[in-house]
C-alpha positions in Angstrom: -170.1 12.9 -273.9 -170.0 13.8 -270.6 -168.0 10.6 -268.4 -168.2 12.0 -264.4 -166.2 10.2 -262.0 -167.1 10.2 -258.0 -164.8 8.5 -256.3 -166.2 8.2 -252.0 -165.0 5.9 -249.5 -166.5 2.6 -248.3 -167.1 3.3 -244.5 -168.6 1.4 -241.9 -172.1 3.4 -242.7 -172.7 2.6 -246.9 -173.3 4.5 -249.4 -177.0 3.7 -249.6 -178.1 2.8 -253.5 -180.9 5.8 -252.6 -178.1 8.2 -252.1 -175.9 6.9 -255.3 -179.2 7.3 -257.8 -179.6 11.5 -255.8 -175.4 11.5 -256.9 -175.6 10.7 -260.4 -179.5 12.7 -261.1 -177.7 16.1 -259.8 -174.3 15.7 -261.5 -176.6 14.3 -264.5 -178.8 18.1 -264.1 -175.9 19.9 -263.0 -174.1 19.2 -266.6 -177.3 19.9 -268.3 -177.4 23.3 -266.3 -173.7 24.3 -266.6 -172.0 22.8 -270.0 -176.1 22.6 -271.6 -175.8 18.9 -272.2 -178.3 16.3 -272.2 -179.0 13.6 -270.0 -179.4 10.7 -272.6 -175.2 11.6 -273.1 -174.2 12.0 -269.6 -172.1 9.1 -268.4 -171.8 9.2 -263.9 -169.8 6.6 -262.2 -169.2 6.0 -259.0 -166.3 4.1 -257.6 -166.3 3.0 -253.6 -162.4 3.0 -252.6 -161.4 0.9 -249.5 -159.7 2.7 -246.8 -156.6 0.4 -247.2 -156.2 1.0 -251.2 -155.5 5.2 -251.2 -153.1 7.0 -248.8 -151.7 10.8 -247.9 -148.2 11.5 -246.2 -147.0 7.9 -247.2 -149.7 6.1 -245.1 -153.1 4.3 -245.7 -156.2 6.2 -245.0 -157.4 3.1 -242.1 -153.5 3.0 -240.8 -154.4 7.1 -240.0 -157.4 6.0 -238.9 -156.1 4.2 -236.3 -153.9 6.1 -234.8 -156.3 9.0 -234.9 -154.3 11.3 -237.9 
């Protein structure tokens, strides 16, 4: 059973339910085409991550964006 986790950042302009559905459908179709796994066994999880909750170079994305990095 394939399990795909998609992490996206939670932004001021949110990803809509329709866009999430397109991601789920597209990933499911891709797994069927590439590794021949049926849609009934494919699980897709979308996780939205706040920019305070991850970072690069020792600082959060929120701080990096505030200083224009």
